C-alpha positions as CSV (number, residue, x, y, z in Angstrom):
1,X,84.3,86.2,95.7
2,X,85.9,85.3,91.7
3,X,89.6,84.2,91.3
4,X,90.6,88.2,90.8
5,X,88.8,89.2,94.6
6,X,90.1,87.4,96.7
7,X,88.7,87.8,100.0
8,X,90.7,89.6,102.6
9,X,92.4,88.5,105.5
10,X,91.9,90.6,108.5
11,X,94.9,91.1,110.3
12,X,94.6,93.8,113.3
13,X,91.4,94.6,115.5
14,X,93.0,98.1,116.4
15,X,93.6,99.4,113.9
16,X,90.3,97.8,112.2
17,X,92.8,96.4,109.2
18,X,93.0,94.1,106.5
19,X,94.7,92.2,103.1
20,X,94.3,90.4,100.4
21,X,97.2,89.2,98.2
22,X,96.9,89.0,94.6
23,X,94.0,92.1,94.6
24,X,94.9,93.2,91.1
25,X,96.1,91.2,88.3
26,X,99.8,91.2,86.7
27,X,98.3,92.4,83.7
28,X,96.1,95.2,85.3
29,X,99.6,96.3,87.1
30,X,101.5,96.6,84.3
31,X,98.4,98.4,82.0
32,X,98.5,101.4,85.1
33,X,102.3,101.6,85.3
34,X,102.2,102.1,81.4
35,X,99.5,104.7,81.1
36,X,100.5,106.4,84.6
37,X,103.8,106.6,85.9
38,X,105.3,109.7,86.3
39,X,107.1,111.1,83.1
40,X,104.8,108.2,81.6
41,X,103.4,110.3,77.7
42,X,100.2,108.1,77.2
43,X,97.0,108.3,79.7
44,X,99.0,110.3,82.1
45,X,100.7,113.0,80.0
46,X,97.6,115.3,81.7
47,X,98.0,114.2,85.4
48,X,99.3,117.1,87.4
49,X,102.1,115.2,89.6
50,X,103.5,116.4,92.7
51,X,107.2,115.5,94.2
52,X,108.8,116.1,97.7
53,X,110.1,113.8,100.2
54,X,106.4,111.8,100.2
55,X,107.4,110.4,96.9
56,X,105.7,111.8,92.8
57,X,102.2,111.8,93.5
58,X,99.2,112.5,91.3
59,X,95.3,112.0,90.8
60,X,94.3,109.2,88.8
61,X,90.7,109.9,86.6
62,X,88.6,106.5,88.3
63,X,85.6,107.6,86.0
64,X,87.2,108.4,82.5
65,X,89.1,105.0,82.5
66,X,87.2,101.6,82.5
67,X,89.8,99.8,84.1
68,X,90.2,102.1,86.8
69,X,86.9,102.0,87.5
70,X,86.6,98.1,87.3
71,X,89.5,98.7,90.3
72,X,87.2,100.7,91.8
73,X,84.2,98.6,91.7
74,X,86.5,95.7,93.3
75,X,87.5,98.2,95.8
76,X,84.3,99.5,97.1
77,X,82.7,95.1,97.0
78,X,85.7,94.5,99.4
79,X,85.3,97.3,101.6
80,X,81.3,96.5,101.7
81,X,79.7,100.3,100.6
82,X,80.7,103.0,97.7
83,X,82.7,105.5,97.7
84,X,80.7,109.0,97.9
85,X,83.1,111.8,96.6
86,X,82.3,113.6,93.3
87,X,84.8,113.2,90.8
88,X,86.7,110.1,92.3
89,X,90.4,109.6,91.6
90,X,92.7,107.4,93.1
91,X,96.1,108.8,94.1
92,X,99.0,107.3,93.3
93,X,102.3,107.9,94.6
94,X,105.5,106.4,93.1
95,X,108.4,105.8,95.6
96,X,112.2,107.1,95.3
97,X,114.6,105.0,97.6
98,X,114.7,108.0,100.5
99,X,111.3,108.8,100.8
100,X,108.5,108.5,102.9
101,X,105.2,109.5,103.6
102,X,105.5,111.6,107.2
103,X,103.4,109.9,110.0
104,X,99.7,111.1,110.2
105,X,96.5,109.8,110.6
106,X,93.8,109.6,107.6
107,X,91.0,111.4,109.2
108,X,89.8,114.0,107.4
109,X,87.1,115.5,105.6
110,X,86.6,116.5,101.8
111,X,83.7,118.3,100.0
112,X,81.9,117.5,103.0
113,X,82.4,113.9,102.8
114,X,85.0,112.1,106.0
115,X,87.4,109.5,105.0
116,X,85.7,106.4,106.4
117,X,88.4,104.3,105.1
118,X,91.7,104.2,103.4
119,X,92.4,101.3,100.3
120,X,96.1,101.3,99.0
121,X,96.9,98.9,96.4
122,X,100.4,97.9,95.9
123,X,102.0,98.2,92.4
124,X,105.5,97.3,93.0
125,X,107.4,94.7,96.0
126,X,109.5,96.6,97.7
127,X,112.8,95.1,98.6
128,X,113.8,97.4,101.4
129,X,111.5,99.3,103.4
130,X,108.8,100.5,102.3
131,X,105.7,99.2,105.0
132,X,102.2,100.9,105.8
133,X,103.5,101.1,109.9
134,X,100.6,102.0,112.4
135,X,103.0,102.8,115.2
136,X,100.4,103.1,117.7
137,X,98.4,99.9,117.1
138,X,98.1,97.9,120.8
139,X,100.9,95.5,121.2
140,X,103.7,97.0,118.9
141,X,103.3,98.6,115.5
142,X,101.7,97.5,112.7
143,X,103.6,97.2,109.9
144,X,102.0,96.0,106.1
145,X,104.8,95.0,103.6
146,X,104.4,96.0,100.0
147,X,103.9,93.6,98.4
148,X,102.9,94.1,94.5
149,X,99.3,93.7,93.7
150,X,98.1,93.2,97.3
151,X,95.2,95.9,98.6
152,X,95.6,97.0,102.0
153,X,92.1,98.6,104.2
154,X,91.8,100.3,107.1
155,X,89.5,101.9,108.6
156,X,90.2,105.3,109.7
157,X,87.3,105.3,112.3
158,X,86.2,103.4,115.5
159,X,83.0,101.0,115.6
160,X,82.2,103.8,117.6
161,X,82.9,106.8,116.0
162,X,85.8,108.1,117.2
């Protein structure tokens, strides 16, 4: 592991969830936000943005941006396997005060492939709210705080495939 890729810290067995602080550098965060924040006209100008109660979101082109490609490779190295979806993208989501993502399970199929794990990289801190919450975790809800540069990673299936 390099200084850019801190080890994953297991924070829960059910769900199998991990975090790594300082997973992405401050300069990488600044670069991504400058390129892709909604309303930017640099590289993010051709992104189709959608807005609603779950914030503003768009799909970022992993394969055509070297910075995003390197970040994807670091996530795959931390995860221990590669993404197999054609046309890989990162979903960029920006929340305003009062926005939220409704409770859901990241357990679905895309192009015949199952979403086995979810990786979330926080590009900003949240001073109030912003946690990723697993309300049904044994022992009470598990909340992962939004911290700038943090990778949160969780598996969407149990080890036996359920």
